[in-house]
Steps between C-alpha positions, in 0.01 A plus 500: 500500500556863411561533128569839348335491154681791336664447163866571431569708190698282262646534155498121460258380231210289630619152592351165588633440851472171690532566874583200719429578864226742402324528836803555720585829667678637193330283237158648570638852469666406173172373352336835570790701360546283192135495399474873576790561260319315221674165511311171458569299814454143618525454876593153621379374837478152647200594716149495356373755750752759376390487137241773560771734629694450177186587300430806714849628423430474128698185419408159364518244784704187442452222754824305507760358740861573404592145602260351242739517206259389229221738604746785544649448155154491345390813687802710403500386137124551473525864605776576246682751722750759393633498855486269802519672839604262779381625840451159662576459869377262768497723806273512807267785589707605803871540561475278809423201279795556264734237651262213432439612141855574390548158342173538306616835366838355406323217318289733289806709414678191371240267352235763430750713311630199309147406393406854402817546295429170324142606429617834360753322282224276361287810439755654262737667749315820595690751715527391861524708820527337842491605864816460706643676807750784543654375824726205582329204664696294753662184365250219452207397285361854473819647359546197276146545367558867415816405308309227318220738404737768374713252307194354329357841408828645375573179308167541323594858413252651744513781752550447874316757713686534830248666730576642841281386788142608437320731737157658483140366504476123478869435572677374812574868577174691452585777748875487547818496295695174471877492506635601161520444216128569477233626262139607543289234331313756287828646375630149429197425284532830313870448429428147381251626243753763392749217436283296263720577201819367660672225304691322774746548784448606860296797621528599867185673627527667841414834657859611441555387144369321194815409316615234257780266606 
């Protein structure tokens, strides 16, 4: 994994940020940027072996599965976050394996988001930002899951981050450009940190634009 550890200048006061999906392709970059900008960060992972990566990036590791509602609620409330950053996905390491994992990713978008929103609500309703996509999925469970995620986040009063397809180190497109809309994963992480003070709505983050809808 190639993580660029530079900080993003920010006028946002230091926050306590709970990152779910902290060791993913964008989550790991976010940990580095957030801690470099002076925020206190908890990085959630369900894999024991990845806890050291979270520590190396300056965050407090939280070992938790998003499907374990009780443990998740305890973890989020115990950290006392000002903001929950939802970057959870369930994707394979290679694009060739995507078809067999699409249902897993749809499941985490629906049930994982529902559980994380419930945990945030129990923790006093901190601000909530969540990963979504900036392109239309074909009809089916994937598109239904994106709608479910966005409805849950907007209903909470959170911000939906509609990213273009990621490219760059560690993504499915390390050396080539995907079909648009797209965004370099480093730029996506930087724009996410720049959006920490948003209070809800939809933010589209692509190479071409970063606009509110």
